[in-house]
N, C-alpha and C positions, 0 to 999 in steps of 0.2 A: 982508100978505105976498103977494108975487107967486106965482101957482101954478107948480108944476114943469111945464115944457113937454116933452111927449112926442111923438116922431115914431115912426111905425110903418112898418116895411117888411116886408110879409107877402104871399107869393104867393097864398095861399088867400083868395078873396074873402069867404067867410062868416066865417072867423076874423078877418080884418082888420076887418070891420064890428063883430064882437063886441068886439074889443080897443078899438076907437075908442069904442064905447058904454061899456065898462068905465071907460076913462080919463076920459071926459067926465062920467060920473056919480059919480066919486070926488072927495071934497073935497080941494082943494089940488093937483089935477092938471088939465091941459088938453091935448088933442091938437092939435098944430100941423101935422099932416100924416099922411096914410095912403097909402102907395104900394105898388105890386105888384112892383117890382123896383128894382135899384140903379143903373141906367144913368145916371141924372142925380142921383146921391146928393149930389154937391158943390153943385149948384144948389139942391136941396131944403134942405140944411143952411144954406147962406148966406142963403137967403130967410127961413127960419123960426127959425133959431138955437135948436134944441132943447137942453134940458138932458140928456135921455136919449133914446137910440134903441133901440127894441125891434126887433132885426134877425133876420129869418128867415135861417138859414144856407143853405137850399136854394132859392134864387130863380133864375129863368131869366135868361139874358143876362149878368148880373153877379151872381155869388153873394154870400152874406153876408160871407165872408172877404175877397173882392176889394173889396167895398164898404167894409168896415171898414178895410182897408189904405188906401183912398182918403181916408176920413175922417181917419185919423191923420196924413196928409200936411199937412192944413191946420187941423184942428180937434181939437187934442190934449186940450182941456178937456172935450169932449163925452163923456158916459158912454155906453157901448154894452153892452147886454145881448143876448147871442146866444141864439136859441131854435131848437130842433130837435126832431124826432120821435125820433131814434135816438141812442144813446150811442156814437157813432163816435169811437174813440180818436184817430185821426189828425186828424179835424176839430176835436176838442176842443183838441188840441195846437196846431194851426195857428191857431185862433181866439185862444188865449191868447198865442201868440207875436206875433200881429198886433196885440195890444193890447186885447182884449176885457176889459171890467170885470166881467163875470159870465157865467154859462152856465147856462141853464135848459132843461128839457124842456118841450115844448108842453103836456104834460098837467099841468103845474104848476097847482094850483088858483088861481083869481083872487085870493084873499086873500094867498096866498104870493107871487104876482106883484107885488101892490101893496107887500108888505113888502120885496121885492127892490129895487123902485124906490127906496123910502125908504132902504134900506141902502146902495145904490150911491151915492146922493147924499151920504151921510155918509162916503164913502171905503171902504166895505166891498166885498167880492168875493163876492156871493151866487152859490151854485151849488146845484143840485139835489143832494141827498146822493149819489145813485148816480153823478152826474157827478164829484163830488169824489173818490169812490173810483177812478173811471177815471183821473183825473189822477194820483193816487198810483201806480197800477199802471203808467201810462205812463212816468212819470219814473223809477220804480224799475227798470223792465225795459229801457228803451230810451235814455233821455236823461239819466241820472244822471251827474253829474261828482263829483269828489272834492276837498275842500278842508279844511284845518285851521282856516280863518278862521271864528270864531264871531261876528264883527262886534261884539264887546263887548256882546252882548245879556245882560240880566239873566235870572235864573231865571224871574221872572214873565213877562217878555217872551217867553221860549222857550215857556212854557206857553200863553200867548195865541196865539202864532204856530202852535203845534201845533193848537189848536182852529180857527184860520182854515183850515189845511190840510185839516181834517176837514169843512169846509164849514159850520161853525157861524156863526150870525148874532151880531151884537154883543150882542143881548139874551140869547142862549143862553150866550155867553161870560161875561157878567156873572153869570148864575146859577151856572154851573159854578165860577167863581173866587171867588164870594161877594164881588163888588165892584160898585160902581155903574156904570151905563151911561156917564156922563161919564168915569169912571176908565178904562174900556175904551178909549174914544176917545183919551185921553191916552197910554195905553200903545201903542196902534197908531200914533199919530203919531210916537212915539219909535222904534218898530220901522221905520217907513218911512224915517225920517231915517238910522238906522244902516245899513240895507240899501241906501240910496240908490235907493229906488223911489218911485213915485208912485201906485200902485194896489194893491189887494188881490191881484189875480191875479199881478202882478209879484212881490209879496212871497211868495206861495205857490210860484211857480216857483223863486225864488231859494232859499227855505228848503229845498226838496226837492233842488235841484241841488247845494247846498253841505252837504247832510246835517245841517241844523240841527235837524231833528225826526225 
């Protein structure tokens, strides 16, 4: 099996080196690039074709949200995990709207970061729990819309969607719902199809804006 290819965009030199070391020392992962800013993001991606980008949101010249927006213009299939020091509501919202596949704080432990990479590759939307709470507050207070459309979701799909909104991993959802991991994947595939979305963050945003949870 080919290793998952990871690209790192991180302004802090020491942290960038540590992330590269973590990736290259982890089974099934390989670092295909580590860069300090996003000025040449499209060149980096076209040359190395990463599966996942670990994106610092606060970079000089071209910040993470701007770099993410550029990536989405040409490489919609690349997974992007945003990383930041602070739980900034507006930046979280902007990153999700720009197409981020997950959002983690930089203080996330290495093992949780590796779990997030695995989860995003499986179609999940990993978020640090405190970030997930900020997303809920943000949509509830500022950006919530109203709709009577329930998209024909089943009761079990609503339950699983609610856990996604809470920032639960697939493994956690399987335990809470007392179902197998593959069954969670199947339900989430059905949820994506019914909501007409292609990522977990899109599903979370749509669930909240349409009052599905």
